[in-house]
N, C-alpha and C positions, 0 to 999 in steps of 0.2 A: 631877698634871694640868696645873699651870702650866708645869712643865718640858717636858712633852710638847707643849703649845701653842706654847711659844717655839721648840722644835725644829722643829715643823711650819712655823711662819712663816719661820724661817731657811732651811729647805729650799726653800720656795716662792720665797723671794727669790733664792736661788742659781739655781734653775731659770729664773726670769725673766731674770736677767742673762745666762745662757748662751744663751737663745733670742732675746734681743733682737737686732733687726736692726742690723747694723753698717755696711751699705752700701746705697745707693739709686741707681737709674738716674734721670737727669734730662736735660733739654735745653731751654735757653732759658726756664727757669722752670717748664717742664712736668714734673711728678713722675709717674713710672710705678710702678704697683703691681706686686707680685710676680706673675709669670706673665702680665702684660698683653700683648696682641697689638697690634703697631704695623704699619700698612700703609705701605710705602715706595714711592712712585711718583716719586722724585726722580732723574731722569736728569740729573745735575748738569752734565755736560760735553757732553751732546747726542749721545753716541755709544754709548749703551747701558750705561753704568756707573751703576747705581742705588746711592745712598749714603744711609745713615741715620746722621747724626751723633749722638753721645751723650756724656754726662758721667757721672762717678761721684762721689757725695758720701760722705765718711767721716762717719758719725754718732757716732763714738766720740771719747773724749778722748785717744786715743793714735794715733800714726802707724800706717798699715797697709801691708803689702807685698802689693799686690793682683794677682791673676792673673785673666785673662779667658779664657773657654773657649767654644768654639762646638760645636754639635751640629746637623747638617743633618737636619731632620725630613722635608722633602719636597724632592727635587731635581728638576732638569729638564735633559734633554739639551741641550747647546749653551749652557750657562751655567757660570760659574766664580765661586765666592765666596771671599772672604778678609776679614780684618779688620786694623785698625791699633790698636795700644795702646802708645804710646811709639815704636813702629816699625811698619812694615807687614810682615805675614807672607805667605808664599806660601799658596796654596789648600790645600796638603797639611798645613799646621800647624793644629792644633785647640786647642792650649794655649799661652798666651803666657808670656813671661818676667814677672818681677814688676816692678811700677811702684809707687813709694811715693806714697800719698795722705795728705797731712798731716791731722792731727787736726782735726775739726770744720770741714772745708773741702771745696770742690768742686775736683776735679782740673783742671789746666790742660793736661795732656798730651792729644794728639790721640787720641780714641777714636772710631772710625767702623767701620761694617759695610758691606761692599760685595758686590754681585753684578753680574757683567758678563754681559750677554746678547749672543750673536752676532746679527748683523743680521737674519736671517729668523726668529728665535726669539721667540715670545710666550708668556706664561703666568706662573706663580707659582713662587717658591722660598720655602720656610719654614725659617728657621734659629732655633734657640734659643741665646741668649747668656747665660752665667752669669758672675758675678764673685764672688770670695771672697778673704779674707785667707789668705795662704800657710800661716799657722800654724793655721788652722781651716777646712780644705777642705770640711767637711760643712755649714758655715754659709754658704750662698750665696744670692744674689738673682739672679733670672732674668727675662728678657723674651723674647718671640717676635717676630721681624720677618718680615713677609710682603713679599718683593720682588715687585712686580707690573709687568710690561710688557704694556700693552694694545694691541691692534690696532684698537680702537674709535675712530672719528673724534670730534673735539671736539663735533660737533653731535649725536652719538649718546649713548645712556646705557648704562653698564655698572655693575652692582653688584659691586664687588670683594670686599666683606666686609660681612656683617650678623651681629652677634654675638648671643649668647643674652641674654634679658632679665635685669635685676637691679634690685632684689631680686626674687626669685620664690619664694614668693608675694609680691605687692605689696599694700600697704594704702592708700597715698596717692599715691606716684609710682612709675613704672617707667621704666627707661632702657635704651637700646640703643646700642652702639657700632657705627659703620658707616663705610664708605668708598665714595664714588661717583666714577665717572669720567664726566664729561659734565655735563648740565644738572641742574636740580632735579627732585625727585620728591616723592611724598607718603608718609608713614607712616600707614596706615589700619588702624584697629582694628575687628574684627568680633566679635560674640558667637557663642555656640555654634550658633545657627541661621542664621548668615550675614548678619545685619543689621549695617550699618555704624553704629558708635556714636561714632567719633572719627576725625578726620583732621587731620594737621599736616604742613606743608611741611618738607622737608629739602633740603639742598644740598651742593655739593662742598666748601664751606668749613668747615662744622661737621663734627665727627667723632662727635658724640653727640647723640641726641635723647632728651628726657625728657618723659613724658606724665603728666598728672594722672589718676589713676583714682579720685579721692575720690568722684565722683558715680556710679561704676559699682557694680552689685550684685556680691556675691560670686559667683564662678564662673570658668569657663574662657573665655579670649579668644585671639584670633589677631591678630598685627600683621603686615601685609604692606607691602612697598615697591612702590608703584605708579607707573609712568611711562608716559604716553600710553596708559593703559588696560591696560598689560601688567604682570602680577604678576612681579616680579623675585625675590622671596624672601618666605617666611612663617615666623614662629616663634610658638610657643604660650607663654602665660603664665597665671598664676592670680591672681585678686584675692581676698584673704581679709582681713577686718577684725575 
């Protein structure tokens, strides 16, 4: 029995080492979780080239030869996307060459994701970017970038993205990731019969709103983004304590 227990513990330890995350996307101290969606509205040079800068952190004690890969999930006619990782690749390249990221460090090579919009084109392009050690291609970390070029004026409001609630069900706090183009709006929570039970202002500078549900009864609720009396989006969540 003791021998079996030791073997089981050793097996679980090996599995833990194999599945441990070796890379992480970051930018200017912001850490991005696996599969996180990022909205890019950065027209850096003013002529329609939207750029999301990024860095990769090596979380292991050994150097890694890292490959970056792109997958276009939602394309838009009149756009062109490419990426840079040590060098800039053409839009036809989906897999980079290897770049060495030193052990326990943040890479200093230029890593950036680009989408170029032609002058009359507006809309969204969604691209998934993955990074992995060349020796372990199945152990990868990924993020999704939404490149968004809006034709909405600065004094108008557009909801670019309003994510699903988390955690869901919630017992004390519930959060939503969002991106607004324009002025501020309100996150308004309604109960199942349509009564407003909570309201909190959100703006273009914050990218996440967290609401306390500690005083709400168990049940189903709806959170809407409201601007000037207009409902821009609604998502459902559950409170369960």
